MARTILO-909790 format. One record per residue (C-alpha): x, y, z. Coordinates in Angstrom, 1 decimal, decimal comma, padded with zeros to 4 digits. Last residue first. Layout:
BEGIN
R     c1     c2     c3
R      X      Y      Z
...
//
This chain:
BEGIN
R     c1     c2     c3
R  060,7 -065,4  015,6
R  059,0 -068,5  014,2
R  059,2 -068,7  010,4
R  056,2 -068,2  008,1
R  056,8 -070,2  005,0
R  058,9 -067,9  002,9
R  061,7 -070,5  002,7
R  059,8 -072,4  000,0
R  059,6 -069,3 -002,2
R  063,3 -068,6 -001,8
R  064,4 -072,2 -002,5
R  062,4 -072,4 -005,7
R  063,6 -069,0 -006,9
R  067,2 -069,8 -006,1
R  067,0 -073,2 -007,8
R  065,4 -071,9 -010,9
R  068,0 -069,1 -011,2
R  070,9 -071,5 -010,7
R  069,6 -074,1 -013,1
R  069,3 -071,5 -015,9
R  072,6 -070,0 -015,1
R  074,4 -073,4 -015,1
R  072,8 -074,3 -018,5
R  074,2 -071,0 -020,1
R  077,3 -070,6 -018,0
R  079,4 -073,6 -019,0
R  081,6 -072,6 -016,1
R  085,3 -071,6 -016,4
R  088,3 -072,8 -014,6
R  091,8 -072,4 -016,2
R  093,1 -069,6 -014,0
R  092,4 -071,8 -011,1
R  090,7 -070,3 -008,0
R  088,0 -073,1 -008,3
R  089,5 -076,3 -009,4
R  090,5 -077,4 -012,9
R  089,5 -081,0 -013,5
R  092,5 -082,8 -015,0
R  092,7 -086,5 -014,7
R  092,3 -086,9 -018,4
R  089,2 -089,1 -017,9
R  087,9 -086,6 -015,4
R  088,3 -083,8 -017,9
R  086,5 -085,8 -020,6
R  083,6 -086,6 -018,2
R  083,3 -083,0 -017,1
R  083,2 -081,8 -020,7
R  080,4 -084,3 -021,5
R  078,4 -083,3 -018,4
R  078,7 -079,5 -019,1
R  080,5 -078,0 -016,1
R  078,8 -075,6 -013,7
R  077,1 -077,6 -010,9
R  075,6 -075,3 -008,3
R  076,3 -075,9 -004,6
R  073,9 -075,1 -001,8
R  074,2 -072,5  001,0
R  071,6 -072,6  003,7
R  071,2 -070,2  006,6
R  069,5 -069,7  009,9
R  070,0 -066,1  011,1
R  071,2 -066,2  014,7
R  073,8 -063,4  014,2
R  076,6 -066,1  014,6
R  074,9 -068,0  011,7
R  075,0 -064,8  009,6
R  078,8 -065,0  009,7
R  078,6 -068,2  007,6
R  078,2 -066,2  004,4
R  081,9 -065,5  005,1
R  082,9 -068,6  003,1
R  086,0 -070,7  003,8
R  087,3 -073,9  002,1
R  087,7 -077,1  004,1
R  084,8 -078,8  002,3
R  081,8 -080,8  003,4
R  080,6 -083,6  001,2
R  077,8 -083,2 -001,3
R  074,3 -084,9 -001,5
R  072,7 -084,7 -004,9
R  069,7 -082,9 -006,4
R  069,4 -083,5 -010,2
R  068,0 -087,0 -010,0
R  065,2 -085,8 -007,6
R  063,7 -083,5 -010,1
R  064,4 -079,8 -010,7
R  061,5 -077,9 -009,0
R  060,2 -080,5 -006,6
R  063,7 -081,8 -005,8
R  064,9 -078,2 -005,2
R  062,0 -077,4 -002,9
R  062,6 -080,6 -000,8
R  066,3 -079,7 -000,5
R  065,5 -076,1  000,5
R  063,2 -077,3  003,3
R  065,8 -079,9  004,4
R  068,4 -077,1  004,5
R  066,1 -074,8  006,5
R  065,5 -077,4  009,2
R  069,2 -078,5  009,4
R  070,7 -075,0  009,4
R  073,8 -075,1  007,1
R  076,9 -074,4  009,2
R  079,5 -072,2  007,5
R  082,6 -072,1  009,8
R  083,8 -068,8  011,0
R  086,3 -066,7  009,1
R  089,3 -065,2  010,9
R  091,4 -062,9  008,7
R  094,3 -062,7  011,1
R  096,5 -064,7  013,6
R  099,9 -063,6  014,8
R  102,8 -065,5  016,3
R  106,0 -063,6  017,0
R  108,8 -065,9  018,1
R  110,5 -065,8  021,6
R  114,2 -065,2  021,3
R  116,4 -068,2  020,4
R  118,0 -070,8  022,6
R  117,3 -073,4  019,9
R  115,0 -075,6  022,2
R  113,4 -072,4  023,5
R  112,6 -071,2  020,0
R  111,1 -074,6  019,0
R  109,0 -074,6  022,2
R  107,7 -071,1  021,6
R  106,5 -072,1  018,1
R  104,9 -075,3  019,4
R  103,0 -073,5  022,1
R  101,6 -070,8  019,8
R  100,6 -073,4  017,3
R  099,0 -075,5  020,1
R  096,8 -072,5  021,2
R  095,6 -071,9  017,7
R  094,8 -075,6  017,1
R  093,0 -076,1  020,4
R  090,9 -073,0  019,8
R  089,8 -074,2  016,4
R  089,0 -077,7  017,8
R  086,6 -076,1  020,3
R  085,0 -074,0  017,6
R  084,4 -077,2  015,6
R  084,8 -077,1  011,9
R  088,6 -076,8  011,3
R  091,1 -074,9  009,1
R  094,5 -073,2  009,9
R  096,4 -071,5  007,0
R  100,1 -070,9  007,4
R  102,6 -068,2  006,6
R  106,2 -068,6  007,9
R  108,9 -065,9  008,3
R  112,5 -066,4  009,1
R  114,7 -064,1  011,2
R  118,3 -062,8  011,7
R  119,7 -064,5  008,6
R  122,5 -067,0  008,2
R  124,5 -065,8  005,3
R  126,4 -068,1  002,9
R  123,9 -068,8  000,2
R  122,3 -065,3  000,2
R  119,2 -063,4  001,2
R  117,6 -065,2  004,1
R  114,2 -066,2  005,1
R  110,8 -066,9  003,6
R  108,5 -069,9  004,2
R  105,1 -069,9  002,6
R  102,0 -072,1  002,4
R  102,3 -073,9  005,7
R  099,1 -076,0  005,9
R  097,3 -076,9  009,1
R  094,3 -079,1  008,7
R  091,2 -080,1  010,7
R  088,4 -082,6  010,6
R  087,5 -084,1  014,1
R  087,4 -087,9  014,0
R  091,1 -088,1  014,8
R  090,7 -086,2  018,1
R  093,3 -083,5  017,9
R  096,7 -083,7  019,6
R  098,7 -086,3  017,6
R  098,0 -086,1  013,9
R  096,6 -082,5  013,8
R  099,2 -081,0  016,2
R  101,9 -083,3  014,8
R  101,9 -081,3  011,6
R  103,0 -078,2  013,4
R  106,1 -079,9  014,5
R  107,3 -080,5  010,9
R  106,9 -076,8  010,0
R  108,5 -075,9  013,3
R  111,7 -077,9  012,5
R  112,0 -076,0  009,2
R  111,5 -072,7  011,1
R  114,2 -073,6  013,6
R  116,6 -074,5  010,8
R  115,8 -071,3  009,0
R  116,2 -069,3  012,3
R  119,9 -070,3  012,7
R  121,2 -069,2  016,1
R  124,7 -068,1  015,3
R  128,3 -068,5  016,4
R  128,2 -072,3  016,0
R  127,0 -071,7  012,4
R  130,5 -070,5  011,4
R  130,9 -071,0  007,7
R  127,3 -069,8  007,0
R  128,4 -066,4  008,5
R  126,1 -064,7  011,0
R  122,6 -064,0  012,1
R  121,2 -064,6  015,5
R  117,7 -066,1  015,5
R  114,0 -065,1  015,3
R  111,1 -067,1  014,0
R  108,3 -064,9  012,7
R  105,0 -066,7  012,5
R  102,0 -065,5  010,5
R  098,7 -067,4  010,7
R  095,6 -067,1  008,6
R  092,5 -068,5  010,3
R  089,7 -070,5  008,7
R  086,6 -072,1  010,2
R  085,4 -074,5  007,6
R  082,7 -075,1  005,0
R  079,6 -077,4  004,9
R  078,9 -078,0  008,6
R  075,3 -079,1  009,0
R  073,0 -080,1  006,1
R  074,4 -080,6  002,6
R  073,0 -079,9 -000,8
R  074,4 -080,2 -004,3
R  072,8 -078,9 -007,5
R  072,8 -080,5 -010,9
R  072,0 -079,0 -014,3
R  075,7 -078,3 -015,0
R  077,8 -081,3 -013,9
R  079,4 -081,1 -010,5
R  083,2 -080,9 -010,0
R  083,8 -077,2 -010,5
R  081,1 -076,2 -008,0
R  079,5 -072,8 -008,0
R  078,1 -071,4 -004,7
R  074,5 -070,7 -003,9
R  073,0 -068,5 -001,2
R  070,0 -068,6  001,2
R  069,2 -066,7  004,4
R  066,3 -067,2  006,8
R  064,3 -065,1  009,2
R  065,9 -062,0  007,6
R  065,9 -058,6  009,4
R  064,2 -056,1  007,2
R  066,7 -053,4  006,3
R  068,6 -050,9  008,3
R  069,0 -053,3  011,2
R  070,3 -056,6  009,8
R  072,5 -055,1  007,1
R  073,4 -052,2  009,4
R  076,8 -051,1  008,4
R  078,6 -053,5  010,8
R  076,8 -056,3  009,1
R  077,9 -055,1  005,7
R  081,5 -054,8  006,8
R  081,5 -058,3  008,3
R  079,9 -059,7  005,1
R  082,7 -058,1  003,1
R  085,7 -059,0  005,2
R  086,6 -062,6  004,4
R  089,2 -061,5  001,8
R  087,6 -063,6 -000,9
R  084,2 -062,5  000,2
R  085,2 -058,9 -000,5
R  081,9 -057,2 -001,5
R  078,3 -058,4 -001,0
R  075,2 -058,1 -003,2
R  072,3 -058,7 -000,9
R  068,7 -059,1 -002,1
R  066,2 -059,0  000,8
R  063,0 -060,8 -000,1
R  059,8 -060,3  001,9
R  056,9 -062,6  002,4
R  054,2 -064,4  000,2
R  056,0 -063,6 -003,1
R  054,1 -065,7 -005,6
R  051,7 -063,0 -006,5
R  054,6 -060,7 -007,2
R  055,5 -062,6 -010,3
R  057,5 -060,2 -012,5
R  059,5 -059,0 -009,5
R  060,2 -062,6 -008,5
R  061,4 -063,5 -012,0
R  063,7 -060,5 -012,2
R  065,1 -061,0 -008,7
R  065,9 -064,6 -009,5
R  067,7 -063,6 -012,7
R  069,7 -060,9 -010,8
R  070,7 -063,5 -008,2
R  071,8 -065,9 -010,9
R  073,9 -063,2 -012,7
R  075,6 -062,3 -009,4
R  076,4 -065,9 -008,5
R  077,7 -066,5 -012,1
R  080,1 -063,5 -011,8
R  081,1 -064,9 -008,3
R  082,3 -068,1 -010,0
R  085,5 -068,6 -008,1
R  088,0 -067,7 -010,9
R  086,4 -064,3 -011,6
R  089,7 -063,0 -012,9
R  092,3 -060,3 -012,2
R  095,9 -060,4 -013,4
R  098,6 -058,7 -011,4
R  100,8 -055,6 -011,7
R  103,0 -055,3 -008,6
R  102,5 -052,3 -006,2
R  102,9 -054,2 -002,9
R  099,2 -054,3 -002,3
R  098,6 -055,6 -005,8
R  098,0 -053,2 -008,7
R  095,4 -054,3 -011,2
R  095,2 -056,1 -014,5
R  092,1 -056,9 -016,6
R  092,4 -059,1 -019,6
R  089,4 -061,1 -018,6
R  088,2 -063,8 -021,0
R  085,2 -063,0 -023,2
R  086,5 -064,8 -026,3
R  087,6 -067,6 -024,0
R  091,4 -068,5 -023,9
R  090,9 -070,0 -020,4
R  094,2 -068,8 -018,9
R  093,0 -065,9 -016,7
R  095,5 -064,3 -014,4
R  094,5 -064,7 -010,8
R  094,2 -061,9 -008,2
R  090,6 -062,9 -007,5
R  087,2 -061,4 -008,2
R  084,7 -059,7 -005,9
R  080,9 -059,6 -006,2
R  079,3 -062,0 -003,7
R  075,7 -063,1 -003,9
R  073,1 -063,2 -001,1
R  069,4 -063,9 -001,0
R  067,8 -062,9  002,3
R  064,3 -064,3  003,2
R  061,9 -062,5  005,4
R  059,1 -064,9  006,3
R  055,5 -064,6  005,3
R  053,3 -061,6  005,8
R  052,8 -060,8  002,1
R  055,1 -059,2 -000,4
R  058,0 -056,8  000,0
R  060,9 -056,8 -002,4
R  064,1 -055,2 -000,9
R  067,4 -054,3 -002,5
R  070,8 -054,1 -000,7
R  074,2 -053,3 -002,3
R  077,7 -053,5 -001,1
R  080,6 -051,2 -002,2
R  081,7 -050,1  001,3
R  079,7 -051,8  004,0
R  076,4 -050,7  002,3
R  077,4 -048,2 -000,4
R  074,2 -048,6 -002,4
R  070,6 -049,0 -001,4
R  068,4 -050,3 -004,3
R  064,7 -049,9 -004,9
R  063,7 -052,7 -007,2
R  061,8 -052,4 -010,5
R  063,8 -054,6 -012,8
R  065,7 -051,6 -014,2
R  066,6 -050,8 -010,6
R  068,1 -054,3 -010,2
R  070,3 -054,1 -013,3
R  071,4 -050,5 -012,6
R  072,5 -051,4 -009,1
R  074,3 -054,4 -010,6
R  076,3 -052,2 -013,0
R  077,2 -049,7 -010,2
R  078,3 -052,5 -007,9
R  080,5 -054,0 -010,6
R  082,0 -050,6 -011,5
R  082,8 -050,0 -007,8
R  084,0 -053,5 -006,8
R  087,3 -052,3 -005,2
R  086,7 -053,8 -001,7
R  087,9 -057,2 -003,1
R  089,3 -057,1 -006,6
R  087,3 -056,2 -009,7
R  086,4 -058,3 -012,7
R  085,4 -056,8 -016,1
R  085,2 -059,6 -018,6
R  083,4 -062,0 -016,3
R  080,9 -059,3 -015,4
R  080,3 -058,6 -019,0
R  079,9 -062,2 -019,8
R  077,3 -062,8 -017,0
R  075,3 -059,7 -018,0
R  075,2 -060,9 -021,6
R  073,9 -064,3 -020,3
R  071,2 -062,5 -018,3
R  070,1 -060,4 -021,2
R  069,9 -063,4 -023,6
R  068,3 -065,6 -020,9
R  065,2 -063,3 -020,3
R  062,8 -064,0 -023,1
R  063,6 -067,6 -023,9
R  064,3 -068,1 -020,2
R  060,6 -067,3 -019,5
R  059,4 -069,6 -022,2
R  061,5 -072,5 -020,9
R  060,3 -072,2 -017,4
R  061,1 -070,0 -014,4
R  059,9 -071,4 -011,1
R  056,5 -071,5 -009,5
R  054,9 -073,8 -012,1
R  057,1 -076,5 -010,7
R  059,4 -078,1 -013,3
R  058,8 -081,1 -015,5
R  062,1 -082,8 -016,3
R  062,8 -082,9 -020,1
R  065,6 -080,5 -020,9
R  067,7 -080,6 -017,8
R  066,9 -084,3 -017,4
R  068,2 -085,0 -020,9
R  071,4 -083,3 -020,1
R  071,7 -085,3 -016,8
R  071,3 -088,5 -018,7
R  074,7 -087,8 -020,4
R  076,2 -087,9 -016,9
R  075,4 -091,6 -016,6
R  074,3 -092,5 -013,1
R  076,8 -094,7 -011,2
//
């Protein structure tokens, strides 16, 4: 196993390609980029509410000489840099934060609160690294604008709202992302990783993230007194049975070599100890890679819910699916091109293979539009801190109020990686 301490040395000593930002460039640009990161972290905004964030990023890109179109798909931004006759490459970063209260204790921690959909006051935090995604994209845009001789094609910079609600990419596509602006031949993005050391990037070809569907099931019954259950149809008992039955879909109906998961994250029913309610509500998340398996899962959930109701003599349940997000499949040819570019820019010891994950990412919607894409992972935790967290058995995951990146080294690697991948992807692509 390679020592993480060696990674720090590699970050400082590995020779980088002349076509990516070097130490002298970062000496000039890093203070502004790091200040941008801290400001974005301090002022997070929820999905489809990214008005201040979008305004700040529009200013940043305009100051670097780009013509920016605002209001694309709501709060989205698009900027274009035209160079030679090479491929059109889209670089994407997401802008929204999460309804998570920050617990890091950092001097630039978010103290922002916002109203939830039901009117509650909730904490807001960039707990998924979108602040770092944005800062890396601005850094890449700055370098490419300063070095137009390297740009042999066209770069489309996309700042997207509402990734966390799986609606931002869909909204920007509906608002002409691929028709109002140069249509990309290839699309590239990075995503932070909480389990990789800063200075390292992770790459994977093929399925990298999952199909995800949210599922709401209302199980109906006949209410009454808890002392006379024989006069009722208890929806809580039926719902409990359904939770168990849903697990047999994965374990007994799907090919065991096909990754998938059904998780019931919420069960709500009743109001008092001795009252059997009229209904019980379940909320579940359904995840897979294969479109065929996805359809199998959704059909089986409907069937299992109806079967439980029939067994109890209850009315037919309501089963609703929402927030569909397609799987993110990294194009093999593009991913190998990106991998080679990252090795050339960062060094082979800083580019690792990563496993697929069951999380969702709406960047994958571009695949359905026949745009080959590649999303790679960006290590964000200082090697010594990651070693200590692993030794303690406590590595805060993304979406945790305790997660924070060591942004200075991660930002440098992210900018270098985006630039290297973009320049490599500009090789003329067949249309």
